[in-house]
N, C-alpha and C positions, 0 to 999 in steps of 0.2 A: 377222710376225703381230702384230696389235694387242694390246697388253697394258697393264697398269697401271704407273704410276710406282712405286707401293708394292711391287709384285712385283719390278720391276727392282731396286729398292733392297734388298730382302731378299736377292736373289741376289748383289748386289754386296757386301753386308756379310758374308755367310756364306762366300763363295768363299775368302778367305784364312785362315779359322779352322781348317781341317783337323779334327783330332779334338777341338778345344776346343768344338765345337758339333755337334749332330746334327740334320740337316735332312731332313724327309720331306714328301711330298705326301699329305695326308689324303684328298683327293678333288679332282675337277675340276668346274668349272662350265662346262658345254657348252651353247652356244646360238648360233644364227645363224652357224655356222662358227668361233666362238671357242671356245677351250679354255683356261680360266684355272685355274691351280693354287691350291689352298688349302694354304699352307705352315704347317708347325709347326716351330719351331726350339727346340731344347732345350739347356740348359747344365747342367753340374754332374754330381753323382754319378748312377750308374745303379742304385744301391741302391733297390729298390722301397719299402723301409721308411724312406725319408728324408722330411723335411719338403719340401713342394712349394709353389711360387708360380707361378701362371699369369696371363699378361696377354693379353687378347683384345680385338680391335677389328673394325670393319667389319661387324657383324651387320646393321645397317641401312645400306644403300648410300648413302642421302642424307646420312648423318651421317659423311662422309668423315674428319672431323677425328679420330674415334675410331681409325681405322686409322692415320692420320698420327702421332698421339701414341704409339700402340703401336710403330710402326716407329722413332720417335725414341728411345724407351726401349731398343729392341733395339739401336740404334746405340750408345748409351752403354755397355750391357753388353758388346757386341762389342769395344769398345775397352778397357774396364777389364780384361776377362779376359786381354788380351794383356800388360798391364804392372803392374796393381795387385795387390800381394801379398795385401792384405786381401780383395779380391774373390775371388782364386784360393783363398784359405784357406776362405772361406765356402762356395764351390762344391764343396769337397771333402765337405761334409756336407749340402748341400741341393741341390734341383733347381729350375731356373727354366725355364719354357717360354713361348713366344710363339705366338699364332695371330692375326696382325694383320689378315688379310683374309678373314674367314669368308664373306662374300658378295661375291666379287670382281666378278661380273656387275652386281650392284646398284650398286657403287661406280663402275664404268666407265660405266654408263648413267644414273647419278643417279636410281636407283629405291630406294625403301625396301625393296621386296620382292626375292625371288629370281626367276630366269627363269620359274618357275611361278606367279608372282603372289602368293606366300605370304610373309607377314610371319613371319620365322623366330622372333621373340620372342613369337609367339602360336601356335606350331606344336606345342608339346608336348601330350600327352594329360593336361592338368591343367585341372580345372574349378574356377573360383573359387567360394568359399563366400559366398553372398550376391549382391547386385546389383553389376554392373559398369557403368561408363559405356557408354552406347549407342555401338556401333561401336568406339570407342577400346579397349574391353575385349576386343575380338576378335569377329569375325563370320564366318559361313559362307555368307552370301548369294551373294557373287560375288567372283572374283579381280580384277574390274575396280574394286572398291572397296577403300579402304585397310583395313589391319589384318585382312586375310583369313587365317583360320586353316588353310585347307586342308580337304579333304573329311573328314567325320567317319569315324573308324576307319582312315583311310589311314596308311601308315607315315610316319615323320618324313621331311621333305625331306632330300635328300642332304647339303646343307650343315649342317643341324641335326644329322643323324645323325653326320656326321664330327666335329662339335664335341663332342657328347655322348660318343661312343666314346673320343675322345682324352682328354677330361678324366677320365672314369671310369677309364681305364687308369692315369692318373697318380696319382689320389687314393685308389685302392682300398686300398692297403696302407700308406698314409702315416699317421704318427702325428699330423700336423697339415698342413692344406692350406688355401690361400687362392687364390681367383681374382678378378681384377678385369676387368670388361667396360666398355670406354670407349664412352660414348654422348654425344649432345648434343641440345639442343632443349627444355630445360625451365627456365624462369625466368631470373632475373638473377644467380643464385649457383650456383657449382659444388657439387654434392651428392654424398655417398657414400650410396648406398642399399643396404640389406640386406633379406633375405627377411622376410616373404613378399610377393609380388605378388598372391597369390590371396585373401588374407584380412587383415583389420585386426587379427586376434588375434596375440599374441606367438608367435614361432617358438621351437622348443625350445632353441636355443643363444643366446638373447638375452643371457644372463648373460656368456657368453664374448665376445659382441660388445661388451658394455659394458666389459669388461676391456680389450679391444683399443682401444676408443675412449679410455678413460682413459689408456692408455699413450701414444697419439698426442697427446693434449692436454697431458699432463705433459711430453712430449719437445719438442713444437712448439706451445706454447700460443697462438701467433698464426697458426696455419694458417687457411686461408680456406674450408674445406669446411663445409657443413651436413650433419651425419650423422643419418640418420633411416630408419625403415622405408619402403620404397617405397609401401606401401599407405596411408600418411598422405596421399599425393597422389592416388592412384587405384589401383583393383584391376583385374586383368586375368585372363583365361583364358590358358592355354598357355605360361606363362613357362618358358623352358628352364632357368633357374637354380633355380626352384622344383622342377622335375622332377629335376634332378641332385641337389639337396639331399635330397629325399624318398627317392630311390633309394639314396643313400648311407646314410641312416638305416635303411632297410629291409634293406640288405645287412649291417647291423651291422659296418660297416667299421672299420678299425683305430683311427682317430682322428677328431677333429672337423674339420668343413669349413665355411669361411666364404666363401660366394659374394657378392662385392661388385660394385656397379656405380658407376662415376663418371659422373654425369650433368652434363655441362658446360652452364653457363647461357648458351645462345646468344642469349637475348633481349638480353643486354648488348651483343653485337656489333651486332645490328640497331639497337639504341637509338643507338649511336654513329655508325652509318652506315645510315640508313633506306633509302637507295636500293638497298642490296644485297638487300633483301627481294624485289625484282623479278627477281633472277637465279635460275637453276635451283636452286642449292644455297645461296643466301644466307640462308635461314631457319635453317640448321643449322651453318654453318661461318664462321669468320672469313675474310673476303674480302681485306681489306687485308693486305699483306705483313707489316707490322710487328706486326699483331695475331696473325697466324698464328705468327710466330716466338715471340711472347710465350707463346702457348698451348703450343707445343711444348716450351718449357722450364719451364712452370708446374708440371708434375707430377713433376719430377725428385726433389724432396725427399720426396714421398710414396712414390715407388718405392724410394728409399734406405731409408726407414723400413720399408717392407714387407719388404725383404731382410733388414734387421736383426731385425725381429720374427719372421720365419719361422725364423731361425737361432738365436733366443734364446727358446724357448717358456717357459723357467722364469720369465721376466719377466712373463708375462701369461696363458699358456695352461695351464700345469701347476698347476691350482688344487685346493686341498683342499675338503672339503665346506663348511666355514664360509665360505671365500672365494667359492665358487660361489653360496651362498645370498645373501651380501651383494651381489654383482654382479647377481644376478637381481632382488633387491628394488629396487636403484637403477635398473636398466634399466626396470622396470615403472613406476617413478615418473617417469623422464625421458621415456619414449617412449609409454607406454600409459595414463597417468593419465586421459586424456580418456575412456577406455572406461567409467570409473566416475564420470564427471561431475566429475572433479577437475582443476583447472588445475595443470600441473606447475610 
């Protein structure tokens, strides 16, 4: 049966791990005789009250590089857990999970949407506050047009529901949780985006996000990411991470949750090789072999940082009231000064 290289690689990597990893099929994408699994692979403690790090890819099928980066990081952790005592020690107190191919049908067929024609990142029951870009912000006109949200009032699409349920199960009782969703297709620079997508207003944990950013920049001052709210660029309806974040707040869950997205700057790949723009996936993926390899190793340092940060909350997340206020003020100056007509 036809399948994805990424799915085959997940199965190859997890087969020899035994009890060192827990593999499950969250759902299957069934269409046209195909039945593709959506895998979740989990490492580390089973304690529900442990810090959690989640890596996600392949939400938009056209952005295959997101799934490939996620599988590459899965490969690294799959090897480290076999021999590296530091990694083994960290995983005794934290949990790391991977969902590399959320939309396997879309990846296989080179579609942004799922088999139902729905853009999964516009599918949540979240309405933007204020105007959104026409079409790009999500539309309900037709599944034949891009950025289709699905029918109003309909349940989440199976892939979206699988992702939401899996993430909520992991973060519900965690004292600290971070997820990173890998995408591509915006600009010349890799960005780390944080909520909200639905509004330009600051989100409740923006002070914690500033503390996280400050730790990253002190530790790796020459990193290449631009860190900013997603809404600085555009707002949308239906963002799954907005939905998860708000539900986490409403549930009064155990600890804070930072949903991040890495938006890889695919314009740079097209700039260096304009002819790839005419291929099916050339707008969103590095086509040249050496560029693909470069991207697959590009985010290793960030992953190592995330693993250290989630296992060391005292360095940035366990803040007293004075520290929270200071980071809140600095976050507002750095990311939201323009709301008051001030240049940061």
